[in-house]
NUDO-314228 format. One record per residue: residue in one letter; y, x negated, z of N, C-alpha, C in turn. Coordinates in steps of 0.2 Angstrom, whole numbers, plus 5000, padded with zeros to 4 digits. Atoms other than C-alpha are relative to their C-alpha. Example, Ala and Ser with C-alpha at 12.3 -4.5 7.8 and 13.67 -1.06 7.14 Angstrom:
BEGIN
a499449965000497849385039500649965000/s499450044999499549325036500550045003/
END
This chain:
BEGIN
m499249964999500150005001500649964999/t499350034999501849934995500450015007/a499649994994502849905010500650034999/h499549975002504250015011500749965005/p499350044999506249945015500050005006/l499949974993506250035032499349995003/r500650025000504849955042499850075004/s500449924998504450135051499850034996/r500449985005503950205035499549974998/n500550035001502550085034499650035007/w500549954996501850205050500050064998/f500049905001502550365047500250034993/g499949975007502750385028499449994997/r500749995003500950355024499750065000/t500449945000499950475017499149984999/d500650015000498250395021499850025009/l500150004992497350385039500349995005/d499650034995498550285048500550035002/g499549945001499950395042500050065004/f500449944996498950545050500149995007/a500350004994498450465065500949995003/h499350004997500350395067500550065003/r499649935000501250555065499750065005/s500349954995499950655075500249975007/w500050034992500150545092500650015000/l499449984998501850555091500350085001/k499849945001502050745089499650035007/t500049984994501150745107500449995004/e499549994996502750725113500550054998/g499649935000503450875106500449994992/f499550025007504350785089499750054994/s500449955007504250915074499949934994/d500150035006503950865056500749975000/a499350015001505850835054500349935001/v499750054998506050675063499649934994/f500350055004504750595050500150014993/d499749985010505750635033500449944998/g499750055003506350455032500649975003/r499550034996507650425045499849935002/p500250064996507750255054499750025006/v500450004994506850235069500449955004/v499550044997508050155082499549995007/g500250024995507150065096500449995007/i499750004995508050085115499549965005/a500450024994507349935125500450015007/n499750014992507749975143499749985006/s500250054993507649855158500350045006/w499949954992508050005170499549985005/s500650004995507149985187500450035006/e499849994992507350035204500249955003/l500150074997506949855209500649964998/t499450055003508549785198500650055001/n499449944997510049885207500549974995/c499750015007511049815193500050044995/n500349975005510049905179499750075002/a500349934996509750065190500250074997/h499549955003511050165180499850014992/l500050015008510350125162499650054997/r500349945001509350295162500650054994/q499549945003510950385158500349964994/v499650035008511650245146499450004995/a500250005006510150265136499950064998/e499949945003510450435134500650014996/a499550015004512050395128499949984993/v500250035006511350285116499650044995/k500549945005510150425110500450054996/r499549975004511650535106500249974994/g500050065006512250395095499650014994/v500450025006510750375085499750074997/w499949925004510450575083500550034997/s499649945004512050615079500349954993/s500050035007511950475065499550004995/g500749995002510250545060499449944997/g500750054998509150405067499650045004/f500449984998507650445076499949945005/p499950074992507850345095499550035003/l500650004997506250315103500149965006/e499850064996506650215119499249985004/f500650064998505350085128500249985006/p499850044993505350005145499749934999/t500150075000505349815146500049985008/i500150034994505049695161500850005002/s499450014999506649705172500049955006/l500150064996507249555181500350015005/g499450014994508049575199500249955004/e499750064999509249425203499750005009/v500050004991509249465223499250015003/l500749974997507349545225499349954999/m500550025003506249445215500049915003/k500150074998505449285222499349964996/p499450064996505349125221500750014997/t499350005004506749175207499950054994/a500149985008506949285192500149964995/m499950055007507349145181499349984999/m500650015004505449105181499750044997/f500449955004505049275174500650024993/r499749975004506449265162499649984991/n500350025006505349185147499550064999/l500449945001504149325151500350054997/m499649945001505349455149500149994992/a500050025007505749385132499550004996/m500550005002504149375128499850084998/d500149945000503949545131500550054996/v499549995005505549595121499750014993/e500150025005505149515108499150024996/e500849975003503249575104500150075000/c500149925002503749755107500450014995/i499650005008505049735092499550004995/r500650025004503649655084499550064998/a500749955002502349785086500250074999/y499849955001503249945086500250014993/p499749975007503850045072500850005000/l499450005000505649985073500549984994/d499450015006507149985060500549965004/a499350054995508549905073499650015008/v499949984992508549905092500549985003/v499550014996509849935104499549975009/l500250044994509549815121500450025005/l499549984994510049885137499949965006/s500050054997510349755150500550015005/g499550014994511349705166500049945005/c500050054995510749585179499849934997/d499950055003510849415176499549984996/k500450055008509249355166499750074996/t500249945006508949525158500549994993/t499650005007510349495146499849934995/p500350075005509849315139499250024998/a500750005002507949365140500050054993/m499949965005508449515128500249964993/l499750045009509449415115499549944998/m500750055001507949275117499750034994/g500649985005506649395110500350034995/a499849965005507649485099500449944994/a500050055005508249325090499349994996/s500750035002506449275089499750044995/a500449965004505949435081500450024995/d499450005006507549445070499950074996/v499949955002507549625068500650025001/p499250004999509349705067500050035007/a500249984992509749725086500850015001/i499449994997511349775095499850005008/m500049984993511649755115500450035002/v499549964996512449855128499750005005/t500150024993512549785145500350055004/g499849954993512749895162500650005001/g499250014997514549835166499849985008/p499950024994515049775182500250075005/m500149944996515049885199500850005001/l499349994998516749945206500249945006/r499950064995517649815217499850025009/g500049984995517149825235500749995005/r499650004997518249855249499950025009/w500250014994518149815267500950005005/r499350014997519749855278500549994995/a499450025004521349795269499649964996/e500250045004520149675260499650024994/e500550005007519449675243499449945000/l500750055000517749595241499650004994/g500550015005516549535227499449975001/s500650024998514749535229499849934996/g500250095001514149355229500449975004/t499550054997515649265233500350015005/d499950024993516249345247499350025005/l500849994995514249385254500149935002/w500050084996514449175255500449995004/r499350014996516149175262499850025007/l500049974994515749305275499349965005/w500750024998513849245279500349925004/a499750084996514749055283500450005005/e499549994994516149135293499750025008/r500649994997514449225302499749945004/r500450064998513649045304500649965006/a499450054996515348965311500150055005/g499849974995515549095324500650054999/r499449965000517049175318500050074998/l500349925003516149345312499650035005/s500649964996515249465323499550044995/d500449965002513749545319500150084998/e499849925002514549725319500450004994/e499750015006515749655307499749984994/l500450015007514549595295499750064998/c500449935003513549755296500550044998/e499549965002515249845292500149974993/a499750045006515649725278499450034995/e500449985005513949755271499950064996/s500049935003514149935268500550004995/c499549985005515749915258500049954995/m500050045007515249775247499850014994/s500349975006514249845234499950084999/r499949934999514750035232499950044992/s500049955005514350085214499449964996/s500750045004512850045201500549964997/g499850045004513249905191499849935001/h500250054997512949725192500749965005/c499650014996514149605203500649994994/m499349985003516049625200500349945002/v499750065002516449445200499849974994/m500250045005516249305186499449975001/g500850024999514449285190499849994994/t500650025003512849255181500150074994/a500049955003512949445175500650004995/s499449995004514649465169500249944996/t499850055005514649295160499550024995/m500249975007513249345150500050044997/a499749935003513949515146500449974995/s499250025006515449415139499749954994/m500450045006514249285130499850064995/a500349955005513349435122500650014995/e499449985002515149485117500249944995/a499650055003515749335112499749964993/l500750035005514149285102500150064993/g500149945005514449455093499650044998/m500749964998512949545098500350075003/t499749944999514049685105500450014997/l499449965004515249805100500649975005/p499650034995517049735106500350065006/g499849974995517649765123499350025004/n500749974997515649805130500049955007/a500150074994515849645144500250045006/a499649994995517049715156499950085002/i500049914999516949915155499650015007/p500550004993516349955175499550054999/a500749965000514650025176500250095000/p500049935001515250205182500650034997/d499449985004516750215170499750064993/s500249965006516550355156499949944995/r499950025006516950245143499249954998/r500550025001515550135145499450034997/l500549945005514350295138500250004994/a499750015006515550305126499849954995/l500050055005515350145120499249984998/a500650005001513450155123499850064993/e500249945006513450325110500249954994/l499950025008514350215096499649944999/s500550055002513150065098499350054998/g500549975002511750195096500350034991/r499849985006512750255080499949944995/r500150085005512950065074499349994999/a500750014999511050045077499750034994/v500349965006510750175063500149964994/e499850035006511850095051499849924998/l500450084999511049905055499450024997/a500849965003509350005051500250004992/r500049985007509850075035500249944996/a499950055003510649905029499549965001/d500450064997509349795036500449955003/g499850044998510649705044500850015001/p500250075001511549605049499749995006/k500550004994510149535060500249945004/p499850044997510349415073500049934997/s500050075004509949265062500550004997/e499350015004511549305053500650005005/i499350004995512749335068499749935005/l500250064995511749195081500249914998/t499750055003512649045072500249965003/a499750084996513148865075500850035004/k499449974999514948955074500250065006/a500149954993514449095087499949985005/f500150054992513848965100500749975000/d499150034998515648865099500450075003/n499349964998516649035101499750025008/a500249984995515349085116500149955005/i499850064995515548895124500850015002/r499249995000517448935121500250035006/a499849964994517549075130499549995007/d500250024993516449035144500249965004/m499750054996517448905149500850045000/a499249955001519149015146499850055008/i500149964994518349125158499849995008/g500250024994517749015171499350025002/g500549985000516049065168499349975005/s500450044995514349035178499749954996/t500350075003513648865175499250034997/n500649985002511948975173500050024991/a500050005007512649005154499749964995/i500250075004512348835149499250014998/i500750015001510548865152499750064995/h500349955004510349025144500450014992/l499850015006511448985128499649954996/v500550065004510348825125499450044999/a500549975001508948945127500050044993/i499649955006509849075115500049974992/a499750025006510248955102499249964998/g500850035003508248865102499850064998/r500349935003507749045098500349994993/a499649985008508949055083499949934996/g500150055004508448885077500749944998/v499350034997510348805083500049945003/p500150064994510448635090500750015004/l499549974994511548655105499849955005/p500050044995511548495114500750005005/l499450004992512448465134500749984996/a499550035002513648365124500550064996/r499549975005514448495113500450055006/f499749954993514848605130500449965002/d499650034998515748475137500749964995/e499550015006516848425121500350075000/l499749935002517248625119500450005008/s499649974993517648625138500949955001/k499550045000518848475136500750034996/t499349985005519948555123500150085001/t499949925000519848745130500150015009/p499649994994521048795143499650065006/l500249944997520448915159500450054999/l499749935001521249085157499950055005/a500149934994520449205169500049985007/n499950024993521049215186499450045003/l500549954997519349285192499749975006/r500450054995518249245207499449994997/p499950044993517449125212500549954998/s499550065003518749025200500750035002/g499449974997520149145205500150045004/k499849964994520849285214499750074999/y499849925001520649455205499150024999/l500749985002518749555201500050034993/m500349985007517949615186500450074997/e499849955000518649785187501049994997/d499350045000520449695186500149974994/f500150025006519849605171499950044995/f499949955004519549765162500650044998/y499349975002521149835165500649964997/a499550045002522049685161500049994992/g500149995009521149705142499349974999/g500750024997519449625147500049924994/l500150055005518649505134500449984994/p499750025006519349535118500849985001/v499350044998521249475126499849945002/v500250085000520349305130499849984993/m500350025008519549295112500650004998/r499450005006521249345104500449935002/e499550054999522249215115499549924997/l500350075002520849075110499950014993/l500150015007520849125091500249944998/p499850075003521848955087499549955001/l500450044998520348875095499250034997/l500849985002518848975087499950014994/h500449985007517749025072500250064998/g499949935002518649175067499650044995/d500449975004517749215054499250025001/a500749994998516049215063499950084999/p500049935000515249385059499750035007/t500249964994514749505072499650064999/v500549945001513649665074500350064998/n499649955002515049785070500150004992/g499850015006515349705053500649964998/r499350035001516949635055499849945004/s500050064997517349455059500350005007/m499750004993517749395078500850024998/a499250024999519549375073500350074999/d499949925001519649555065500150045007/n500049954994518949625081500549995005/v499450014995520249545093500549994998/r499250035002521849495083500250075003/d499649965000522649665089499950015008/a499949984992522049665108500649975003/r499550014996523349675120499949985008/c500249994993523349615139500650035004/w499549974995524149715152500249965007/n499650054993524349585167499749944999/e500250085001524349405163500149975006/d500450024994524049365180499350005001/v500950005000522249405178499849964991/i500150045007522249335158500649974998/r499450055003523449195155500249994994/p499950005006524249175140499649914998/l500350065002523549015131500549945002/g499550054997525048905134500150015007/v499950014991525148945153499350025003/p500550004997523348925158500049995008/l500150004994522748915175499849945001/a500350055001521948745170499949984994/s499950035006522048635155499549994996/e500550005003520248625154499550065002/g500349944997518748735155499750005007/g500150014992517948785171499149955003/t500650054999516248695168500049944997/v500150065002515748505165499549985000/i500650025000514548415160499949925002/l499950084997514048235169499449974998/s500750055003512948095165500049935004/g499950054997512547935172499149995003/n500750014998510947845182499550055004/l500349954997510547985192499850074996/c500149945005510548125178499949984993/p500150025008509948035161500350054997/g500049955005509648205153500750055002/g499449964999511348275161499950045007/a500049954993511948395176500750024999/v499449965002513348525176500350015007/l499649994995514648555188500550054999/k499449945002515948715189500549965003/q499450034997517548605192500650065002/s499449954997518648775193499750045006/a500249984994517648825208499849955005/a500150054997517548655215500749995005/s499250044996518848565229500349934995/p499750045004519848465220500149925003/h500050064996519748325234499449975001/l500850035000517948295231499950014992/l500250015007518048305212499949904999/t500150085002518048095213499949985008/h500250004994517048055228499449965001/r500650064999515847915236499750025008/g500249984993514747965250499349975001/r500850034998512947915259499650085000/a500649965001511448025254499850035007/v500549964995510648155267499550044995/v500549965003509148205259499650045003/f500249964997508148355260499349994993/e500650015007506348355250499950064998/d499949925004506448545247500350045003/h499449944997507148715251499650005009/e500449994992506048735267500249955003/d499750054998506648555272500650025002/l499049995000508448595270500150065007/h499849944995508248765280499849985008/r500150034995507348675293500449955006/r499650064996508348535298500850004998/i499350025000510248575291500450015007/d499850004992510648625309499949995005/d500350044993509848505320500449965001/p499650034996510948435332500149914996/a500250065000510048265328500249984991/l499950025007510448265308500749964999/a499450034999511548125304500350024994/i499649975005512848215293500850015003/d499249985000514848225292500250014993/e499649985005515948295280500049954994/t499950075007515948125267499350014998/s500850015001514048145267499950044992/v500249965006513248195250499350035003/l500749974999511948315253499450034994/v500650005006510248305241499550045001/l500549975000509148435239499449984993/k500550025003507448395230499650054998/h500749975000505948485222500250084998/v500049935002506948635216500350024995/g500049985006506948635199499750034995/p500549955004506048705185499250005002/r500650024998504448635190499850005007/g500150034991504748585209500050075003/a499849954994505348755216499250044999/p499850025008504748815203500450064999/g499549965003505748915193500750005000/m499350035000507348835196500350055004/p499449944995508048955211500649985000/e499350004999509848985214500349975008/w499950034993509848865229500549925000/g499550075000511048735223500549995005/a499249994996512548785234499750025008/a500450004994511548735250500550015005/p499550004996512248775266500449955003/i499550054996513548675275499849995008/p500250004995512948625293500650045005/a499649954996513548755305500549965004/r499650034995514348625317500649984994/l499550005004515248585302500650034997/l499849955001515648745298500850015005/q499649994995516548765315500649965000/k499450045000517548615313500550014995/g499549985005518348675298499849974991/v500350025006517348605285499850064995/k500149965004517248715270499549984994/d500250015007516648625255499549915002/m500450095000515348445253499850004993/v500250025006514748365239499250035000/r500749975000512948455235499749984993/i500550005009511648395220499350005002/s500649975000510248465216499850004994/d500149985007509148505202499750084999/a500049935000509248685206500650034996/r499649955002510348815199500550035005/m499749954994511648915209500250074996/s499849945004512249085207500750024998/g499550015001513649115198500650035004/t499449984998514649195209500149945007/s499950064995514549035222500649964998/y499450035001515848905223499849945006/g500250044995516048745231499949934994/t499950055004515948565224499049984999/v500649994999514148585218499749954993/v500250025006513148465205499250034999/l500549965002511748565197499649974995/h500250015006510448555184499849914999/v500050075001510048375187499450004996/t500550015005508848315172499849924999/p500949954999507348265172500150005009/e500149964993506948375189499749935003/s500550044995506248265204499350025001/a500649984999504748365203499549964993/v500350035005504348265186500249934999/g500050095000504948075192500749994999/g499250035001506648095188500449975005/p499550044994508047985198499950035006/l499949964994508348125209499550005005/a500650004994506648105217499849925003/l500050074997506947925221500649995004/v499450024997508547945231499850025008/r500349994992508347915250500749995005/d499450004997509447935264500449935002/g499750055001510847835265500249954994/d499850025006510947785248500750034997/e499349995003512747775240499950054994/i500049955006513147915227500750004997/e499249995004514747925216500150054995/l499949945005515448085209500650004997/d499150005003516848055196500150054994/v499849945004517248225188500449984994/p499650035006518648145178499749974993/a500350065005517648005170499150044999/r500749965002516048145169499449965002/s500650034997514848035179499850025006/l500450014993513548035193499549945000/t500250065000513047885199499649975007/l500350024995511747825211499949925002/r499650065000512347665219499349945003/v500650044998510547575221499849964994/s500250055006509947425210499450034996/e500549995005508847445194499549985005/q500750054996507447325204499850065005/e500149974993507647445219499750064998/l500449955002507347595209499350014998/a500749995004505947535198499549995006/t500549994995504947505214500050045003/r500249934998505247665222499550054995/k500149965006504847725204499249995002/a500650035001503147645205499650025006/a500449974995502647705222500050095000/w500049925000503147885218499450054997/k500749975002501748025217500250075000/p499749925003502048205209499550035006/r500349964995501648345221499450044996/p500549975004500048445217500250074997/p499649945002500548615206500050065005/k500149954996500948755215499650074998/f500449955003500148885203499249974996/t500650025003498348855197499850064995/r500449945005498149025186500550054999/g499549965003499049165178500649974997/y499650015004500749175172500449935004/g499950074997501149025186499849964996/r500150065003500348905178500149994992/l499649985007500748965160500749965001/f499450015000502548925166500049925001/l500150065000502048765173499949934995/e500350045004501248695160500649994993/h499650005007502648745146500750014999/v499350005000504248755153500449944999/l499850055003505548655146500649975006/q499650014994506748555158500850034997/a499149975000508748615160500349994993/d499750025006509448525145499850034994/d500449975005508248615134500050085002/g499949935000508648785141499450055005/c500849974996506948815152499850044996/d500649955004506148915138499449945000/f500750035002504348875134500149974994/d500150065006503848735122499850054994/f500449965006502948855111500550074998/l499749935001504248995110500749984997/r499350025004505748885102500050024992/g500149985008506148945084500050075001/k500149935001506049115078499550024994/t500649985005504649205067500250074998/p499749935000505549365059499450044999/v500549945002504649515056499850014994/r500149995009504049535038499550064999/l500149945003503849685030499050025000/e500850025002501949635025499650025006/d500350014992501549615044499950074999/t499949944997501649805045499650044997/a500549965005500549875030499250005002/g500649994998498849855038499850055004/p500149954997497849985046499949985007/s499850014991498050005066499750045003/h500449954995496950155071499349965001/s500750024996495350125082499550044997/
END
């Protein structure tokens, strides 16, 4: 049988046994013959889950998408995907990002879909869906769930994550009572949606928009705002158009120009350090080379424009009211590839050229930035041969050039057992080093990098220290924290060789991280080093340990790099049992 231009017709337009079976099975759901009249089938990949609070409202968003699909003459079919809840999943949602990406890719590949709408929200759900869609390369458009409303405690505005860490530090220092903490707990997260600071979820929603994979304005609309549902409906309508035109496909949008645009946007908004790992992973699926050096190159020439926590003072709700990401992109136009295509069929420049800013204290003009460089820098040196990252926009200026003696913790358990030990030899000039928290060491590279400061130093008024690890940190966190040290300690990287008392030098202006120990001594330590036994010997955990790449390669699986576009002929064979 000859393949039909619409993939779905190779399921539902057939006159043989397979066609009979396919139509019959869907009719069990109450669909009439009318839906099999040749209209495009639009899949709605929904990461809704009650275990993922950021995505708990996506059922309503899906209904809005369906309205758009039906109204444009399409046939919407919603299906579930794995959902990754950053706060609740242990050891970390990052360990399951690649599993979700596989789930999304294989569902797109296996089902009769002419286009797909990706519904995401929480940190890892957005990159996972983009990775899967990039590999399958069926026309796709993303709708994220949006940030929750700002928190409000007494006269204070609270941002989830950022103020969570701050208030907990105040409690550890004895300046906040249990009653006050409990009161603040009920005031911080008061609606559906993801964190309302420029954490990883907000950053990755912005990256999806900057890449051109969402309609303009998607990233910042608050989750409870009716305009979120209106945008979802419009995205459903656009998905039908994508299906009929067979594109543009992700491979036509996720180009080197698009990734440059996204990196500049990330630097301008003070985005999460996690964006680097996720953008590298998405680029790896799209077949676009994206070395860490490119991030630093663009960071040096991209000013910080968004005054948002944890780098600034405002919240995502304010960002939306000020004009959102389109305003940032308009300000950046002189630095962007304005001709980069987007999912709505227009160029990036055409999408944002008329965007207006309504609060220049929230989104600064290009000529009056908060800082002359972007939020994140890439470090190199003998302690991180494969690179490391630091969010300078959320760091303490006085620590950006620092020398100190290492206080070493062998793993996360060791850190929490000893960090408040009165016998621990540590002061505010020390460099806190945490090992075995990387992709293979933890495993899964949890957000443990912003390690706690000893309570006795907090009580003295110390608010920040240099902290170094092969972990990640929440995009909502702040401090002078060196992350993603590569290679990680679990595979014998130089971080594994650091000992108490070693001198470490951080020089952010020079982009360097140096372990002041002789090469001869490091060689002696390396010869005596032995890896720890694997944490998993079966199941997905074993698959993860055997195939996960290092942070500079995006922590994807080695066998998932690149794309294998769905071909029409792949759908032409029999599928009945």
